[in-house]
C-alpha positions, 0 to 999 in steps of 0.5 A: 475481507476473508484471507485467501486459500491460496495465501494460506496454503502458502503459509501452510507450505512454508511452516510444514518444514518445521517440526510437529513440537514447533507446530503444536507450539506455533498454533497455540501462539496464534490462537488456533491451540485448540483446533489442533489435531496432533501429530497422531489420530485417535487410532495412533495412525500419524498425520503429516505437517500439512494436513495438521496445519491445514486440519487447524486453520479449517476446523476453526470458526471464521473469526478466529480462522482470520484472526489466526491467519494475519498473526501467522502471515506476520509472524512467518514473514518476520521471522523469515523475511526480515533480513531477505527476499524468500521466493515465496514472499512476492507470491503471498503478497501478491495473492494478499493483493487479490483479496485486498489484503496490503503485506508490508514491509517497513525498512530500518538499517540496522548494525549487528555490532559497532564494527559491522556495516548496516543491514537492511531489516523488514517489519512486516504488517498486514492490513487492508489494501492502500492503508499502507501504500497510502497513510493518508486514506482519510485525507484521500476522501477528504480531498476528494469532497474538497474538490467537489465543494469547490466546484472542482467536479473534474478534478475530484473525478479523476482523483477519485480514479486515481486513488482506486487505481492505485488500492487495484495495484493499477500504478501507472493508472494511478498516475494518469488520473492523478496528473489529469487531477493536478492539471485540472485544478491547476488550470481551472482555480488559475482561471477563477483567481486570475482571470488567466485565459487557460491553457496547460497546466504548466502555463497556470504555474507561471501564471500564478508565480508571475501574480504573486501566487507563490511564496519563496520555494513554492514555486519550485515545489510545483515546477518539481511536481509538474515535471515528475507527474509528466516527464516520469508519468505513466511508463507501462510495467516501469513504475514502482509501489514506491514511486507511484506512493511519493507521486501520490503523498506529493500531488496530493499535497500540491492540491490541498496547497492550491485549493486553500491557497486561491480560493 
């Protein structure tokens, strides 16, 4: 994956508010020290901060540049977006997403003093899109294969599309495909296991419960999953990343359960 120039420009625009001394130290810390032109040309003319940062980034070899930009991104966010959300942050997140990169903040509650109220503090990480939003990336591929191996190609196809839509940031599309994957798995496996004549997913859940396939609490879990996958389903523009991630985890777990319980 190549770090996008548009995101690099955002990083440069924020860091150019630093002093030349701070920029020199910064470039050394991220591995760009050897490519730092300094604050003056050989002829003694001054170099502005934007040009200094840009030159160091552009003249570095590709591998060095990519690693340095990743370090700059995380360093900048941890320094200036730990307790607040500056205006440039949303733009940076979006530009990175377009390049299949995920800038993810882990939130924790911290108290500066024993007597103070807790504050939310973010620690930032950069990685491939999908690795942070869905920590079960490997399990997602395994589940698709599991569905295929158990002759559930329609569910496998819906699930694969849901995962790809999530990685692309198409959250409503992801929700819709997850719902379809869950329903197809429910209907297909309930029919095979019980001889049920078929119907919607909700009826399949009731059938499984009536025939004793659910232990205490398991039926309630599936009723809840079914409700949130439909009652709060694919509402254009309303689904947040957190909701989509929760739905992905919950439905992934539900489908795994069904395959192992009913086959």
